[in-house]
Structures are given as C-alpha cells and as structure tokens.
N, C-alpha and C positions, 0 to 999 in steps of 0.2 A: 503493499500500500503505500510504503515512504516515496517509493519514487512516481507513481501516480500522484500523489502529493505535492512533490517537488515538480513535476511537469504542468499541475494547473497554477500552483504558485508563480512559477516562471513567465506564465504566458500572462496572467496577471498583473503582474511586475513588468513586463516587458510592454504593457499598453499602458500603464499609468493609472491603472483603475483602484480604487478606493475600496479595500475588502477588510473583512476579518476573517479567522479561521478558529472557531470556537473548537474544533477537534481535529486531529487528523482527518483527513479527506472530505472536510465540511468547510465551504467557503461562502460566506453572504458577502456577494458585490453590490456595489450601487453603482449603477450604468448611468451617466447623465444623458439628458436628452435636450428637446428643443422644446417640444409641446406637452409632453408630460418629463416634468423636470427632473425626476428621478425615478427610475424602474430600480425596485429591489429584487434582487435574484439570489438563489440558492443554487449552490452546485454541490450536490451530495453523490460521493463516490460509494456504491454498493456491492456487496460480491459479485454481478454481474455486469453492471452496467453505471453509468454516471448519471444522475438525476440533475434535469436543469427545471426549476419553477421559479416564475417570475409572477408576482402581483401587477395586474394591470389595473382594474377596477372594480369597485363595489356593484353590487346588482343593480339593474336598472329600475329608474322610479315609475317608468311609464315606457309606451311600446314595445315590451317586451318581446313578441314575437320578430319584430323588425330589427330588435338589436341583437337577439341570436340568430337570425338568419342573416346577418350582417358576418358574425363571426364563423358561421359553418361556411360561406362562401368565401372567406379568405384564408379558410384553414387547407383549400385546395391547393395554394399557392405557396405555402409556407415549407420552409426548410427546416429540419431539426426538431421544431418543435410545433404544438398545435395548441388552438385556443382552447379551454376547458374552464368548466365551472367546479364552484366544491357545493356542499351541502347546502351553504346558505344562497348560493346564486352568484358567488362574487366570483370574477373572471379572473385567470390565470393564464400564462402560456407554460407549457408542462413539455416536456421531453426527455428520453433517455437517450444515452449514445453506450455502444460498448465497449468496455474498458479498452479493449486492444487498439481502438479509435481515437483514443484520447492521445493527442499531439498539440504542441501549441498552437498551430495552425489551425485545428480544428476546434479548440476552446474559444480563439480567436472567432472564428468562422459562426460559432453557437452563439456566442453573448453579441455579435454584431446580428446575428438575426434577432435576437430578444429585442436588442436597442431599437432595432428599425420598427419591427412590427408594434412593437409596444408604443411607439411614439408616432407613428404614422396613422395609427388606427385611435388613438386617444382621442382626438378632437371629435371625428365622425360617432363614436361610443357617446361622447358627453352629449353630442347636439342628439342624436336618437333618442338616448336611455333618458337623459336629464334636461331637455328644453326647459320644461316648466319649474324647476329649481334655480336653473341659471336666469331665467326672466324674472324670478321673484328677485332673486339676488341681486341683480342689476337695477330693478326697481327702489329697492330696499338702499342701496347704496347712492343712486340719486336723491331719493328723496332726505338721505341722511348725510349727505355732503360728503360721503366715501370716495375714493377712487375705483374707478372701473378698469383701471390700467390692466389689470390681469386677466380682465375678462374680455377683453377687446376682441381674441379669437372668433368669440361670439357674438359680437355686436350686429352684425348681419341679421341675426334672429332675436336677438335679445334688446336690441336699443329700438323702443317705439318711434325713434325720432328719424329713423334710418329707412 
C-alpha cells in the first residue's frame, strides 16, 4: 500500500493541490474551481480499487425530474466517474480505478475530470434545482442593500430588472 500512497501523494504534490491524508491510502483533496469554488474529493485506496468520491451539490428543491435527467444525460459523456446520489438525494461524482492503473498521470486525469464535471455542471444544476431559492435570495439581498455579486451568474433569471 505504501507505494500506492506515495504515487498518489506525488501526483497531488506535483499538481500543487491542497490535501490531507488522515490515513495511509486516504486523501481528502480540495480542487479549486471557477463556478463551484471548491470541490471536496476523497481518494481512498481499497483492496482492489481506488475510490474517488466528490460532493457536487445537495438534493434539488424543485424540478427534481429535470435535475436528475440532466445528470443522467451527462453520465454518458464522463470519464472515470459518474454522477450519483446518496440516500438523502445529494449529488456526488463517484468512480473506481483498478489499483494497477493508478499512476501519477491517471490520478491527474481523474481529478481533472472530477473538477471539470463538477465545475461545468454546477451553474446549470443550481438553475434547474434551486432557481426559486436563488430568486428569493436575490430579492432579499436587494431589499436589504446586500451585495448580489456572488449571484451574478444567475442574474439572467434571478434579477427582475433584466
């Protein structure tokens, strides 16, 4: 297991990623994004495979069928991971890589996939599953003189003045 741990750690270090390793073969990695500012990702070496699991967003408040349909359509184009939901309905990217396939390049490719899929899906998922909440938050902030700067990606549907 030590060689595998060293391989993963070298890949993370080489890419300058922020991570902790609470136990041998376990890594909690923070992937910096653009739309989703950070994607928290676990890499866990098991007996036969390396598990990758990253939280994407919580379960939708509305448009549940359209939300999950979006995820299922995306799954057909993903590398190494797929969208999944837990018992609460929260969304994750999950994948497994055979231990013999774990190389620094493959760890980089897998984490790059997680980052890309979480980041590029984040705004559409929020728009589909949380538009009402975003509109209410926008209205509350405007009413109370608060900044809407971090909601600008949603101004096209949240700002009634547009």
